[in-house]
C-alpha positions as CSV (number, residue, x, y, z in Angstrom):
1,M,-37.1,-14.4,27.3
2,S,-39.5,-14.3,24.3
3,L,-43.0,-15.8,24.3
4,I,-41.8,-18.5,21.7
5,S,-38.9,-19.5,23.9
6,T,-41.1,-19.7,27.0
7,I,-43.6,-22.0,25.1
8,R,-40.9,-24.2,23.7
9,R,-39.3,-24.6,27.1
10,K,-42.6,-25.3,28.9
11,F,-44.3,-27.6,26.4
12,L,-41.8,-29.1,23.9
13,G,-39.1,-30.5,26.2
14,S,-39.3,-34.1,27.4
15,R,-40.9,-34.1,30.9
16,A,-38.9,-37.3,31.6
17,F,-35.6,-35.4,31.4
18,G,-36.6,-33.4,34.5
19,G,-36.5,-36.6,36.5
20,I,-33.7,-38.3,34.6
21,L,-31.2,-35.5,35.0
22,W,-32.1,-34.3,38.5
23,G,-29.1,-34.7,40.7
24,N,-27.2,-36.6,38.0
25,N,-23.4,-36.3,38.6
26,T,-21.8,-36.2,35.1
27,T,-18.2,-36.7,36.3
28,T,-18.6,-40.2,37.8
29,Y,-20.4,-43.4,36.7
30,T,-20.3,-47.0,37.6
31,R,-18.2,-48.5,40.4
32,W,-15.2,-48.5,38.1
33,N,-14.7,-45.0,36.7
34,K,-13.1,-44.4,33.3
35,A,-9.6,-43.9,34.7
36,K,-9.9,-47.1,36.7
37,L,-11.0,-49.0,33.6
38,I,-7.9,-47.8,31.7
39,E,-5.6,-48.5,34.6
40,Q,-6.9,-51.9,35.8
41,G,-8.2,-53.2,32.5
42,Y,-6.3,-51.9,29.5
43,N,-3.0,-51.1,31.2
44,R,-2.8,-54.2,33.4
45,N,-4.8,-57.1,32.1
46,P,-3.1,-58.7,29.1
47,V,-6.2,-60.5,27.8
48,F,-8.5,-57.4,27.9
49,S,-5.7,-55.3,26.4
50,A,-5.0,-57.7,23.6
51,I,-8.7,-57.9,22.6
52,C,-9.1,-54.1,22.7
53,D,-6.0,-53.6,20.5
54,R,-7.1,-56.3,18.0
55,I,-10.6,-54.9,17.6
56,S,-9.5,-51.3,17.3
57,D,-6.8,-52.2,14.8
58,L,-9.3,-54.2,12.6
59,I,-11.7,-51.2,12.6
60,A,-8.9,-48.7,11.8
61,D,-7.9,-50.8,8.9
62,L,-11.3,-51.3,7.3
63,P,-11.5,-50.2,3.7
64,L,-13.7,-47.1,3.2
65,Y,-15.2,-45.0,0.4
66,V,-17.3,-41.8,0.5
67,D,-20.8,-41.4,-1.0
68,F,-21.4,-37.9,-2.1
69,K,-23.4,-35.8,-4.7
70,D,-21.3,-34.6,-7.7
71,E,-21.7,-31.1,-9.1
72,N,-24.7,-32.3,-11.2
73,G,-26.4,-33.7,-8.1
74,R,-25.8,-37.4,-9.1
75,A,-24.7,-40.0,-6.5
76,S,-21.0,-40.7,-6.7
77,Q,-18.4,-42.7,-4.9
78,S,-14.7,-42.1,-4.2
79,T,-11.9,-43.3,-1.9
80,R,-10.7,-39.7,-1.8
81,H,-12.6,-36.8,-0.2
82,P,-11.7,-33.7,1.9
83,L,-13.4,-35.3,4.9
84,L,-11.0,-38.3,4.8
85,D,-8.1,-35.9,4.2
86,A,-9.1,-34.0,7.4
87,M,-9.2,-37.3,9.3
88,N,-5.8,-38.2,8.0
89,R,-4.4,-35.0,9.4
90,S,-5.6,-35.7,12.9
91,D,-3.3,-36.6,15.8
92,Q,-0.8,-39.0,14.2
93,G,-2.9,-39.9,11.1
94,F,-6.1,-41.6,10.1
95,H,-5.3,-45.0,11.7
96,S,-4.3,-43.4,15.0
97,M,-7.5,-41.3,15.2
98,I,-9.8,-44.3,14.6
99,K,-7.8,-46.7,16.8
100,R,-7.8,-44.2,19.7
101,T,-11.5,-43.5,19.3
102,V,-12.4,-47.2,19.3
103,L,-10.1,-47.9,22.3
104,Y,-11.8,-45.2,24.3
105,L,-15.2,-46.5,23.2
106,I,-14.6,-50.1,24.2
107,V,-12.5,-49.5,27.2
108,C,-14.3,-46.5,28.7
109,G,-17.7,-47.0,27.1
110,E,-17.6,-43.6,25.4
111,A,-15.4,-41.5,23.0
112,Y,-15.1,-37.8,22.3
113,I,-13.7,-36.3,19.0
114,Q,-13.2,-32.6,18.7
115,K,-13.7,-31.1,15.3
116,L,-11.1,-28.5,14.4
117,C,-12.8,-25.9,12.1
118,I,-11.9,-22.7,10.4
119,E,-14.6,-20.3,9.1
120,T,-14.5,-19.2,5.4
121,N,-17.3,-17.2,3.7
122,G,-19.5,-17.7,6.7
123,K,-19.2,-21.5,6.7
124,K,-17.2,-23.7,9.0
125,R,-14.7,-26.0,7.2
126,I,-13.2,-29.0,9.0
127,V,-9.4,-29.1,8.9
128,G,-8.7,-31.8,11.4
129,F,-9.8,-33.8,14.4
130,V,-8.5,-34.4,18.0
131,V,-9.5,-37.4,20.0
132,L,-10.1,-36.2,23.6
133,P,-9.1,-38.5,26.5
134,A,-12.4,-39.9,27.6
135,Q,-11.3,-40.3,31.3
136,F,-11.1,-36.5,31.6
137,T,-14.1,-35.6,29.4
138,N,-17.8,-35.5,30.3
139,P,-21.1,-34.1,28.9
140,I,-22.3,-30.9,30.5
141,Q,-25.8,-31.4,31.9
142,G,-28.5,-29.1,30.6
143,D,-32.3,-29.0,31.3
144,P,-35.4,-30.9,30.1
145,M,-35.3,-28.9,26.9
146,K,-31.7,-29.7,26.1
147,P,-30.3,-32.4,28.3
148,V,-26.7,-32.0,27.1
149,I,-25.5,-28.4,26.4
150,G,-21.8,-29.1,25.7
151,Y,-18.8,-31.0,26.9
152,E,-16.0,-30.3,29.4
153,Y,-12.4,-31.5,29.7
154,I,-11.0,-31.4,33.2
155,E,-7.5,-32.5,34.0
156,N,-5.0,-29.7,35.0
157,G,-7.6,-27.1,34.1
158,R,-11.2,-26.9,32.7
159,I,-11.9,-26.5,29.0
160,T,-15.5,-26.4,27.7
161,F,-16.7,-27.2,24.2
162,D,-19.8,-26.3,22.3
163,L,-22.3,-29.1,21.6
164,D,-21.6,-29.1,17.8
165,E,-17.8,-29.0,18.4
166,V,-17.5,-32.5,19.6
167,I,-18.6,-35.9,18.1
168,Y,-19.8,-38.1,21.0
169,I,-20.1,-41.9,20.7
170,N,-21.1,-44.2,23.5
171,N,-22.3,-47.6,24.5
172,P,-25.7,-46.6,26.0
173,S,-26.0,-47.1,29.8
174,I,-29.3,-47.9,31.5
175,S,-28.0,-46.7,34.8
176,D,-26.7,-43.2,33.7
177,Y,-28.4,-41.3,31.0
178,L,-25.6,-38.9,30.2
179,H,-22.8,-41.5,30.0
180,G,-22.0,-44.7,28.2
181,I,-21.0,-48.0,29.9
182,A,-18.0,-50.1,29.1
183,P,-18.0,-53.9,28.8
184,G,-15.2,-53.9,31.3
185,V,-17.6,-52.8,34.1
186,S,-19.3,-56.2,34.1
187,I,-16.1,-58.1,34.2
188,A,-14.2,-55.8,36.6
189,E,-13.9,-58.4,39.3
190,I,-12.8,-61.0,36.7
191,M,-10.0,-58.8,35.6
192,D,-9.1,-58.0,39.2
193,M,-8.9,-61.7,39.9
194,Q,-6.8,-62.4,36.9
195,N,-4.5,-59.5,37.6
196,A,-4.0,-60.9,41.2
197,F,-3.2,-64.4,39.7
198,I,-0.6,-62.8,37.5
199,T,0.9,-60.8,40.3
200,W,1.1,-63.9,42.5
201,N,3.0,-65.8,39.9
202,K,5.3,-62.8,39.3
203,N,6.2,-62.6,42.9
204,I,7.0,-66.3,43.0
205,G,9.1,-65.9,39.9
206,V,11.0,-62.8,41.2
207,G,11.7,-64.8,44.4
208,G,13.3,-67.5,42.2
209,G,10.7,-70.0,43.4
210,L,11.8,-69.6,47.0
211,P,8.8,-70.4,49.3
212,S,7.6,-68.1,52.1
213,L,8.9,-69.7,55.3
214,V,9.3,-69.0,59.0
215,I,12.2,-70.8,60.7
216,Q,11.9,-71.3,64.5
217,A,15.3,-71.8,66.2
218,P,15.0,-71.3,70.0
219,G,18.1,-70.2,71.8
220,I,20.3,-69.0,68.8
221,T,21.8,-65.6,68.7
222,T,20.8,-62.8,66.2
223,E,24.1,-63.4,64.4
224,D,23.4,-67.1,64.0
225,A,19.8,-66.3,62.8
226,Q,21.2,-64.0,60.1
227,A,23.8,-66.6,59.1
228,V,21.0,-69.3,58.7
229,K,18.9,-66.8,56.6
230,D,21.8,-66.0,54.3
231,L,22.7,-69.7,53.9
232,W,19.1,-70.5,53.0
233,V,18.8,-67.8,50.4
234,T,22.2,-68.6,48.9
235,V,21.5,-72.4,48.6
236,N,17.8,-72.3,47.6
237,G,17.3,-68.9,45.9
238,G,17.0,-68.5,42.2
239,A,15.3,-70.6,39.5
240,G,18.6,-72.5,38.9
241,N,18.4,-74.0,42.4
242,A,14.8,-75.0,42.3
243,H,14.1,-78.4,43.8
244,K,17.8,-78.9,44.8
245,P,18.2,-80.5,48.2
246,S,20.1,-78.6,50.9
247,I,21.4,-79.5,54.4
248,M,22.1,-77.0,57.1
249,G,23.6,-77.6,60.4
250,G,21.6,-77.3,63.6
251,G,18.5,-78.9,62.1
252,E,17.7,-80.6,65.3
253,A,17.1,-77.3,66.9
254,M,15.1,-75.8,64.1
255,K,11.5,-76.0,63.0
256,I,10.6,-74.8,59.4
257,L,7.1,-73.6,58.8
258,N,5.9,-73.3,55.2
259,L,3.5,-70.3,55.0
260,N,2.7,-70.8,51.3
261,F,0.9,-73.3,49.2
262,K,1.3,-74.8,45.8
263,P,-0.2,-73.1,42.8
264,N,-2.3,-76.1,42.0
265,E,-3.8,-76.0,45.5
266,A,-5.3,-72.5,44.7
267,E,-6.2,-73.7,41.1
268,W,-4.4,-70.6,39.8
269,A,-4.0,-72.0,36.3
270,K,-7.7,-72.9,36.0
271,G,-8.6,-69.5,37.4
272,I,-6.5,-67.7,34.8
273,E,-8.1,-69.8,32.0
274,M,-11.7,-69.2,33.3
275,A,-11.0,-65.5,33.5
276,T,-9.7,-65.4,30.0
277,R,-12.8,-67.1,28.6
278,L,-15.2,-64.8,30.5
279,I,-13.4,-61.7,29.3
280,A,-13.4,-63.0,25.7
281,M,-17.1,-63.9,26.0
282,R,-18.1,-60.4,27.3
283,M,-16.1,-58.7,24.5
284,G,-17.5,-61.0,21.8
285,Y,-14.1,-62.3,21.0
286,P,-13.8,-65.9,19.9
287,S,-11.5,-67.9,22.2
288,E,-9.8,-69.6,19.3
289,L,-8.2,-66.3,18.4
290,L,-6.6,-66.3,21.9
291,N,-5.0,-69.7,21.3
292,D,-7.5,-71.3,23.7
293,P,-8.2,-74.7,22.0
294,S,-10.1,-76.1,25.0
295,G,-12.6,-73.2,24.7
296,K,-13.1,-73.8,21.0
297,T,-16.5,-72.9,19.5
298,Y,-15.9,-72.6,15.7
299,A,-14.6,-75.0,13.2
300,N,-11.4,-73.0,12.4
301,V,-9.7,-69.6,12.7
302,T,-11.3,-68.4,9.5
303,E,-14.8,-69.0,10.9
304,A,-13.9,-67.4,14.2
305,T,-12.5,-64.3,12.4
306,K,-15.6,-64.0,10.3
307,T,-17.7,-64.1,13.4
308,L,-15.5,-61.4,15.0
309,Y,-16.1,-59.1,12.0
310,R,-19.8,-59.8,11.8
311,D,-20.6,-59.5,15.6
312,V,-18.1,-56.9,16.8
313,V,-16.0,-55.1,14.3
314,L,-18.6,-54.1,11.8
315,P,-21.3,-53.1,14.3
316,T,-18.9,-51.0,16.2
317,A,-17.5,-49.4,13.0
318,N,-21.0,-48.7,11.7
319,R,-21.8,-46.8,14.9
320,L,-18.6,-44.9,14.8
321,Y,-18.9,-43.8,11.2
322,S,-22.6,-43.0,11.5
323,A,-21.7,-40.6,14.3
324,I,-19.0,-39.0,12.2
325,N,-21.3,-38.7,9.2
326,R,-24.1,-37.1,11.3
327,S,-21.8,-34.5,12.7
328,C,-19.6,-33.7,9.7
329,S,-21.8,-34.1,6.5
330,S,-23.4,-30.7,6.9
331,H,-20.0,-29.0,6.7
332,Y,-19.7,-30.0,3.0
333,A,-21.8,-29.0,0.0
334,D,-21.7,-32.5,-1.4
335,R,-23.0,-34.1,1.8
336,P,-20.4,-36.9,2.1
337,M,-21.2,-40.1,3.9
338,I,-18.3,-42.5,4.9
339,V,-19.2,-46.1,4.0
340,I,-17.4,-49.3,4.9
341,D,-16.4,-51.1,1.7
342,K,-17.6,-54.6,2.8
343,D,-16.8,-56.1,-0.6
344,N,-13.1,-55.6,0.1
345,I,-12.9,-57.2,3.5
346,D,-11.1,-60.5,2.9
347,A,-12.6,-62.2,6.0
348,M,-16.1,-61.4,4.8
349,G,-15.6,-62.3,1.1
350,E,-17.5,-65.6,1.2
351,D,-20.5,-64.3,3.1
352,R,-20.6,-61.2,0.9
353,A,-20.7,-63.4,-2.3
354,L,-23.5,-65.5,-0.9
355,L,-25.5,-62.4,0.0
356,I,-25.1,-60.9,-3.5
357,K,-26.2,-64.2,-5.0
358,R,-29.3,-64.4,-2.9
359,L,-30.2,-60.8,-3.6
360,A,-29.7,-61.3,-7.4
361,E,-32.0,-64.3,-7.3
362,A,-34.6,-62.2,-5.4
363,V,-34.4,-59.4,-8.0
364,K,-34.8,-61.9,-10.9
365,A,-37.8,-63.5,-9.2
366,G,-39.5,-60.2,-8.9
367,I,-39.3,-60.2,-5.1
368,M,-37.4,-56.9,-4.9
369,T,-36.0,-54.2,-7.2
370,A,-32.4,-53.9,-8.1
371,N,-32.2,-50.6,-6.1
372,E,-33.6,-52.3,-3.0
373,A,-30.9,-55.0,-3.4
374,R,-28.3,-52.3,-3.8
375,E,-29.5,-50.6,-0.6
376,Q,-29.1,-53.9,1.3
377,L,-25.5,-54.1,0.0
378,G,-24.8,-50.5,1.0
379,F,-24.7,-49.2,-2.6
380,P,-26.3,-45.9,-3.7
381,S,-29.4,-46.1,-6.0
382,N,-28.8,-46.6,-9.7
383,D,-30.5,-44.4,-12.3
384,A,-30.4,-47.1,-15.0
385,P,-33.8,-47.9,-16.6
386,G,-35.7,-50.6,-14.6
387,A,-33.5,-50.4,-11.5
388,S,-36.5,-49.3,-9.4
389,E,-39.1,-51.6,-10.9
390,L,-40.1,-55.1,-10.1
391,F,-39.7,-57.8,-12.7
392,N,-42.4,-60.4,-12.3
393,T,-41.0,-62.9,-14.7
394,P,-37.5,-64.5,-14.7
395,S,-37.4,-63.9,-18.5
396,A,-37.2,-60.1,-18.1
397,P,-34.5,-59.4,-15.5
398,P,-33.1,-55.9,-15.1
399,A,-29.8,-55.0,-16.8
400,T,-26.8,-56.3,-15.0
401,D,-25.3,-52.9,-14.4
402,S,-28.4,-51.7,-12.8
403,F,-27.8,-54.0,-9.8
404,T,-24.1,-54.3,-9.4
């Protein structure tokens, strides 16, 4: 090892990583591991599954454009770019790639995207992406100098990936440095409870509403007992026979014990309703969008949808595309950056128009420059004269095209 490498390892690495990573098991985390979150949460719980699908679909359908430098070095925008083309060739297309990634992120707390590259003229070019199943993928622990040195996929075999071969996105965990944490972890028991409620109701329905009983009949033969059992099921079994009276002979010698209880005695309906609201609350999903009028918070569905975009969809999408941009931009000479086209999101149109109006007034009042306003709106800087200057009098505003 060279002297420079020795110095770097000894003095430049974070001393905290030595303690953080010591004994850290990268293949497990939380009391619900990733496979369990998929099985018990996404695969079994209808509320959690519906919320995850809705959020991931909204993110996958967001309008996008790409900021890049043209051949003259000027900032340009386009809805077409080789980076977007590569994403469209991934798995089953662009929508599938983004939806799968977001589902893993919100169900498992972390997502892994493999970049498929070919090398031409000494430079790696991205030709596609593969979303790796998060329940089988984990970071490979390094040392204080480099806490993560790669990633590994372990299912039927073990496959390792270089650090720059995988795009990693997570919801940061304060209990495990190397992993993310899913929102489903904190509502695991709530989902377990709701799943149990649903299973209970299913068993009652499959039994045709037939209650669990024990019939005591001292002195009768085995054949007589089977005949009574068959008669009871024939007369009382099935939803069509619910609440119909039945009379069987030998009643004076029989004692019927009901081992079950009514659903309202266990407050099953209230439990399912409470669990639905807690799951929605943890996921940031307005109850109105789950047809829960009693849990209503917003004036109407439009306001609830706007809140969902503002509080969940856009923040999650920003983190996803920021990670993709950081990992992929260097592969292209024009340094592309994927940007969410917020002006073309119908649900956010009213808020966006109000923001533009406020920024325009701030520019005219000399509070901020046109380019500062453009930055707040997510637009690139404008080279028009006066776009980077403050105008101190309302009578001398910048040219309209220098702002919008």
